[in-house]
C-alpha positions in Angstrom: -0.1 -0.1 0.3 1.6 3.2 -0.8 2.4 5.7 2.0 0.7 8.7 0.6 -2.7 7.0 1.1 -5.2 8.4 3.7 -5.5 6.9 7.0 -8.2 4.1 6.8 -10.7 4.4 9.1 -12.9 1.6 10.7 -15.8 1.7 13.1 -15.3 -1.1 15.8 -16.5 -1.7 19.0 -14.4 -0.1 21.5 -16.0 2.8 21.8 -18.9 4.9 19.9 -16.1 7.0 18.1 -14.0 5.3 15.2 -10.2 4.4 16.0 -8.0 6.0 12.9 -5.7 2.9 12.1 -2.7 4.7 10.6 -1.5 2.0 8.3 0.1 4.1 5.8 2.8 4.5 8.3 3.8 0.8 7.4 6.0 1.3 4.7 8.2 -1.0 2.5 10.9 1.7 3.0 10.6 1.4 6.8 10.7 -2.5 6.8 13.7 -2.3 4.5 15.6 0.2 6.7 15.1 -2.2 9.6 16.0 -5.4 8.0 19.4 -3.6 6.5 20.1 -3.1 9.7 19.3 -6.2 11.2 20.9 -8.1 8.5 24.0 -6.3 8.1 27.3 -8.3 8.2 28.3 -6.0 11.6 25.3 -7.9 13.4 27.0 -11.3 12.2 23.8 -12.9 12.3 22.3 -12.2 15.6 23.4 -15.6 17.4 21.5 -15.9 20.4 24.2 -16.0 22.5 26.3 -13.4 20.7 26.7 -9.7 21.9 25.2 -8.8 18.3 21.7 -10.6 19.5 22.2 -8.1 22.8 22.6 -5.1 20.6 19.4 -6.3 18.2 17.5 -6.8 21.7 18.2 -3.1 22.6 17.4 -1.9 19.1 13.8 -3.7 19.3 13.5 -1.9 23.0 14.5 1.4 22.2 12.1 1.3 19.5 9.2 0.2 21.2 9.9 2.8 24.2 9.9 5.2 21.3 6.4 4.3 20.3 5.3 4.7 23.7 4.8 0.8 24.3 5.1 -0.2 28.1 6.6 -3.7 29.6 4.0 -6.5 30.4 2.3 -6.2 33.7 4.4 -6.8 36.5 7.5 -6.3 34.8 9.9 -2.8 34.7 12.0 -3.6 31.8 11.0 -5.1 28.2 13.9 -7.1 28.7 12.7 -10.8 29.6 16.0 -13.1 30.4 15.7 -17.0 29.8 17.4 -19.3 32.0 20.7 -19.0 30.2 22.5 -15.8 31.4 24.7 -15.9 28.3 21.4 -15.4 26.2 20.1 -12.4 24.7 16.7 -12.1 26.6 13.2 -12.3 24.8 11.7 -8.7 24.5 8.0 -7.9 25.2 6.1 -4.4 25.2 2.6 -3.6 24.9 0.0 -1.1 23.8 -2.1 -1.2 27.1 -5.6 -1.8 26.7 -8.8 -1.2 28.9 -9.5 -4.8 29.7 -7.7 -7.9 30.8 -7.4 -9.7 27.4 -4.1 -9.7 25.0 -3.2 -9.9 21.2 -0.2 -11.4 21.0 1.9 -10.4 17.5 5.4 -12.1 17.5 8.4 -12.7 15.7 12.0 -14.3 16.7 14.9 -12.0 16.0 17.8 -14.2 16.2 19.2 -16.2 13.2 22.7 -18.6 12.9 26.2 -17.9 14.7 29.0 -17.2 11.7 30.3 -20.3 10.0 34.2 -21.1 10.5 35.3 -20.8 6.9 34.3 -19.7 3.3 34.5 -16.2 1.5 30.9 -15.1 3.2 30.9 -16.5 6.7 27.9 -14.4 7.8 24.4 -16.0 8.0 22.6 -12.3 7.9 18.8 -13.9 8.3 17.4 -11.0 6.1 14.3 -13.2 5.6 14.8 -15.2 8.3 13.9 -13.7 10.5 14.8 -9.9 10.4 11.5 -9.3 8.2 9.6 -10.7 10.9 11.4 -8.6 13.6 11.3 -5.3 11.2 7.2 -6.2 11.2 7.1 -5.8 14.9 9.2 -2.5 14.9 7.1 -0.6 11.9 3.8 -2.0 14.0 4.7 -0.4 16.7 4.8 2.8 15.2 1.5 2.7 14.2 0.4 1.3 17.3 1.8 4.8 18.8 -0.4 6.7 16.3 -4.0 5.1 17.6 -6.2 7.5 18.6 -8.8 5.4 21.0 -7.6 2.8 23.8 -8.4 -0.9 22.5 -10.4 -3.3 25.0 -7.4 -5.6 24.6 -4.1 -4.7 25.2 -1.7 -5.5 22.0 1.9 -7.4 23.1 4.4 -7.7 20.7 7.0 -10.3 21.4 10.3 -10.4 19.4 11.8 -13.9 20.7 15.4 -15.1 21.1 16.6 -18.8 20.5 14.2 -19.4 17.9 17.0 -21.1 15.9 18.5 -23.3 18.5 14.8 -25.0 19.4 12.3 -22.3 20.3 14.0 -21.6 23.4 12.8 -18.0 23.9 9.2 -18.7 23.2 9.5 -22.1 25.4 10.5 -20.2 28.6 8.0 -17.5 27.8 5.0 -19.7 27.4 6.2 -21.9 30.7 6.9 -18.5 32.5 4.3 -16.2 31.3 3.6 -12.9 33.1 0.2 -12.7 31.4 -2.2 -15.9 31.9 -2.2 -17.8 29.2 -6.0 -18.1 29.3 -6.4 -14.3 28.8 -4.3 -14.5 25.3 -7.3 -14.2 22.4 -5.0 -15.0 19.8 -1.4 -15.0 18.7 -0.2 -14.0 15.4 3.6 -15.6 14.7 5.7 -13.9 11.8 8.7 -15.9 10.8 10.3 -15.4 7.0 7.8 -12.9 5.6 9.2 -11.1 2.2 10.4 -13.6 0.0 8.6 -16.0 -2.8 6.2 -15.5 -4.9 5.2 -11.6 -4.9 2.1 -10.7 -3.1 1.6 -14.2 -1.8 1.8 -15.1 2.0 1.1 -18.5 3.8 -1.2 -19.0 6.7 -1.5 -21.7 9.3 -3.7 -22.5 11.6 -6.7 -20.6 10.5 -9.3 -23.7 11.1 -8.5 -23.8 15.0 -8.2 -20.1 15.9 -11.4 -19.0 13.6 -11.5 -15.4 15.5 -7.8 -14.8 14.1 -8.7 -15.9 10.9 -11.6 -14.0 10.5 -9.9 -11.2 11.7 -7.3 -11.7 9.1 -10.0 -12.1 6.3 -11.4 -9.0 7.3 -8.3 -6.9 7.2 -7.5 -8.7 3.7 -10.2 -7.0 2.1 -8.1 -3.9 2.6 -4.5 -5.0 2.0 -5.5 -7.7 -0.9 -2.5 -10.1 -0.6 -2.9 -13.3 -1.7 -3.1 -15.3 1.0 -2.7 -19.2 1.0 -4.4 -21.0 3.9 -3.4 -24.5 5.5 -1.1 -25.7 3.0 1.4 -26.9 5.3 0.2 -27.4 8.5 3.3 -29.0 10.0 5.1 -25.5 10.0 2.7 -25.3 13.3 5.0 -26.9 15.0 8.7 -25.3 13.3 8.6 -21.9 15.0 7.4 -20.2 18.1 3.6 -20.3 18.1 4.4 -24.1 18.8 4.7 -23.9 22.8 1.7 -21.9 23.0 -0.3 -24.1 20.7 0.4 -27.0 23.3 -1.0 -24.7 25.9 -4.1 -24.3 24.1 -3.6 -20.7 23.1 -5.3 -19.8 19.6 -2.2 -19.2 16.9 -1.9 -18.7 13.3 1.1 -18.3 11.5 2.3 -16.2 8.6 5.2 -17.0 6.3 6.7 -17.7 3.1 7.7 -20.8 1.4 11.3 -22.0 2.5 13.4 -21.3 -0.5 17.3 -21.3 -1.9 18.6 -19.2 0.8 16.9 -20.4 3.7 19.7 -20.7 6.1 22.3 -20.0 3.7 24.8 -17.2 3.9 23.2 -15.8 0.6 20.2 -14.6 2.8 20.7 -11.4 2.3 18.5 -7.9 2.3 18.6 -6.9 -1.0 17.0 -10.6 -2.0 13.7 -9.9 0.0 10.4 -8.3 -1.4 9.9 -5.3 1.3 6.4 -4.9 -0.1 5.5 -7.9 0.7 6.7 -7.5 4.1 4.9 -4.5 4.4 1.9 -5.6 3.5 1.9 -8.7 5.8 2.6 -6.4 8.5 -0.5 -4.2 7.6 -2.5 -7.2 7.3 -1.6 -8.3 11.1 -1.6 -4.5 12.5 -5.8 -4.1 11.2 -6.4 -8.0 12.4 -5.0 -7.3 15.9 -6.8 -3.7 16.4 -9.9 -5.8 14.6 -9.0 -8.6 17.9 -8.6 -5.9 20.4 -11.8 -3.8 20.1 -14.5 -6.5 19.4 -18.0 -5.6 18.2 -20.2 -6.2 21.0 
């Protein structure tokens, strides 16, 4: 969606007034800038036990603070450490709603440590998963411009250690500062910027009908080609899995594996920023719909 379009306005049930939805703040250029930083050679692949991963965590936290998001209930920091003291933390923040329900939008920010030999040693991880992390960062800016308080809080979580076995997501699900029963739905983004242009894959929709309906409604404005339920095994390959195991309604948005998946050639210049931006717009609109249900 072009950045010059007017703000989209949708009448929904948080109040008698419309919530202005500034989806036009979510642009390909902003996605590209975030991916270029996170997937730069200087970030060395953002391996979860590295100093570069901690730099990425600080960047995520700083962007969310600038967007005036706040830590989760009972926390005084956006950093949520895991069991391993060497690891970069999970990072979580929220736009606080008026009620006790929560909508989660998640992505992992870690990738792989450099290999020992070769001309190119760095697994930059532009699509996997700087693209999903960039979506969280740009969505935060859009959330900061909402003019009404939603009924449910909208929580953004950047998980650590996904590539090492969903370590960050498993820890969060086990020790969640938010009762899992209060999570209305979780939308996970992992690799959203490659493959067929304008095409994103959605898994988990049949078991998460409220999220599925919200995404369907949002896509009437965004116009993505959403391929549903082609790869149900994907649900157990990324950070939604520990939450699914505990009964949280979850969906997963991704592209299909490509030639640069887990290769040192997953570079920024190969991503489709417009696809990542439209996917982020889709999720933003769906999250607002879920957070402000019509009575």
